[in-house]
C-alpha positions as CSV (number, residue, x, y, z in Angstrom):
1,M,-142.8,-119.9,113.5
2,N,-141.0,-123.0,114.5
3,T,-137.5,-122.8,113.2
4,K,-136.3,-126.1,114.8
5,T,-137.5,-128.4,112.0
6,A,-135.7,-126.2,109.4
7,Y,-132.7,-125.9,111.6
8,D,-132.4,-129.7,112.0
9,F,-133.0,-130.1,108.3
10,Y,-130.3,-127.6,107.2
11,L,-127.5,-128.3,109.8
12,P,-126.2,-131.6,108.2
13,F,-125.6,-129.8,104.9
14,C,-123.3,-127.2,106.3
15,A,-122.3,-127.7,109.9
16,E,-119.6,-125.1,109.5
17,R,-122.3,-122.4,109.3
18,K,-123.8,-123.4,112.6
19,E,-123.0,-120.0,114.2
20,Q,-124.7,-118.2,111.4
21,L,-127.7,-120.6,111.6
22,D,-127.9,-120.0,115.3
23,V,-128.1,-116.2,114.9
24,V,-130.6,-116.3,112.1
25,S,-132.8,-118.8,113.9
26,D,-132.7,-116.8,117.1
27,I,-133.7,-113.6,115.3
28,L,-136.6,-115.3,113.4
29,E,-137.9,-117.0,116.5
30,K,-137.8,-113.9,118.7
31,H,-138.5,-111.0,116.4
32,L,-140.1,-112.1,113.1
33,R,-143.1,-114.2,114.0
34,F,-144.7,-114.8,110.6
35,E,-147.5,-117.4,110.3
36,K,-146.8,-118.0,106.6
37,L,-143.5,-117.2,104.9
38,E,-143.0,-115.7,101.5
39,V,-139.2,-115.9,100.9
40,I,-137.1,-114.6,98.1
41,E,-133.5,-115.6,97.8
42,T,-131.3,-113.5,95.4
43,G,-128.3,-115.5,94.3
44,A,-129.4,-119.1,93.8
45,S,-127.9,-122.0,95.8
46,Q,-126.2,-124.1,93.2
47,N,-124.1,-126.7,95.1
48,L,-123.6,-127.9,98.6
49,Q,-120.1,-126.3,98.7
50,D,-121.6,-122.8,98.3
51,G,-123.5,-123.1,101.6
52,C,-127.0,-123.5,100.4
53,F,-128.4,-121.3,103.1
54,G,-131.5,-121.0,100.9
55,F,-132.3,-124.6,102.0
56,Y,-133.0,-123.3,105.5
57,F,-135.3,-120.5,104.2
58,C,-137.0,-122.8,101.8
59,K,-137.7,-125.4,104.5
60,L,-139.1,-122.6,106.7
61,A,-141.3,-121.4,103.9
62,L,-142.6,-124.8,103.0
63,D,-143.3,-125.8,106.6
64,S,-145.4,-122.6,107.0
65,G,-147.4,-123.3,103.9
66,G,-145.7,-120.4,102.2
67,T,-143.6,-119.9,99.1
68,F,-139.9,-119.9,98.3
69,I,-138.5,-118.1,95.3
70,S,-134.9,-118.2,94.1
71,V,-133.6,-115.7,91.5
72,D,-130.3,-115.5,89.8
73,I,-129.0,-113.7,86.7
74,N,-127.0,-116.7,85.5
75,E,-129.1,-119.3,83.7
76,E,-126.6,-122.2,84.3
77,I,-126.6,-121.4,88.1
78,V,-130.4,-121.5,88.0
79,K,-130.4,-124.9,86.2
80,R,-128.0,-126.3,88.8
81,S,-130.1,-124.8,91.6
82,E,-133.3,-126.4,90.2
83,Q,-131.6,-129.8,90.1
84,L,-130.3,-129.4,93.6
85,Y,-133.7,-128.4,95.1
86,Q,-135.4,-131.3,93.2
87,I,-133.0,-133.7,95.0
88,H,-133.4,-132.3,98.5
89,F,-137.1,-131.1,98.2
90,P,-138.6,-133.8,96.0
91,G,-142.2,-133.0,94.9
92,Q,-142.2,-129.5,96.4
93,Q,-143.0,-126.3,94.5
94,I,-139.8,-124.3,94.4
95,N,-139.9,-121.2,92.2
96,H,-136.7,-120.5,90.3
97,F,-136.2,-117.4,88.0
98,V,-133.5,-116.2,85.7
99,S,-133.4,-112.5,86.2
100,D,-131.4,-109.6,87.5
101,S,-132.4,-109.6,91.2
102,V,-132.9,-105.9,91.4
103,E,-135.2,-105.9,88.4
104,F,-137.0,-109.0,89.7
105,L,-137.7,-107.3,93.1
106,K,-138.9,-104.1,91.4
107,K,-141.4,-106.0,89.4
108,Y,-142.4,-108.6,92.0
109,E,-146.1,-108.4,92.8
110,G,-146.2,-110.5,96.0
111,T,-145.5,-109.4,99.5
112,P,-142.4,-111.2,100.7
113,N,-141.8,-111.1,104.4
114,L,-138.2,-112.4,104.2
115,I,-135.6,-111.6,101.5
116,H,-132.3,-113.3,101.6
117,L,-129.8,-111.1,99.7
118,D,-127.2,-113.6,98.6
119,S,-126.0,-112.1,95.4
120,W,-122.3,-112.2,94.5
121,D,-122.2,-108.4,93.7
122,L,-123.6,-107.3,97.0
123,Y,-121.1,-104.8,98.6
124,I,-122.3,-104.1,102.1
125,P,-120.9,-100.5,102.4
126,D,-122.7,-99.6,99.2
127,P,-125.5,-102.1,98.7
128,V,-127.9,-100.0,96.5
129,P,-126.2,-100.9,93.1
130,A,-126.6,-104.6,93.8
């Protein structure tokens, strides 16, 4: 997996996340060598101010010929996310769903090899409820 193209694409959106981007890119390059990415993001990216880290994963998925799915429980957030992705990924198939992410993941029939847990209610010391 070549993370450089996705890295270069994402960095101008949120340069303040460069350290996070460096760590994630390094992990993916060295340890998670997938030919084709099937990515699910829980907690939709809705505006550039929220970081839009999903853009990075979306670019990786699309560049590999894979799929990117974004799921959020809030319909308005999903609508804003759809609009944002249409602007920055014109003509690309981006899958957005309105759903509780836990329920979505339980029912999902694909085989994701990367899940970005970016839901607001995630509490790291006790992540199971989220």
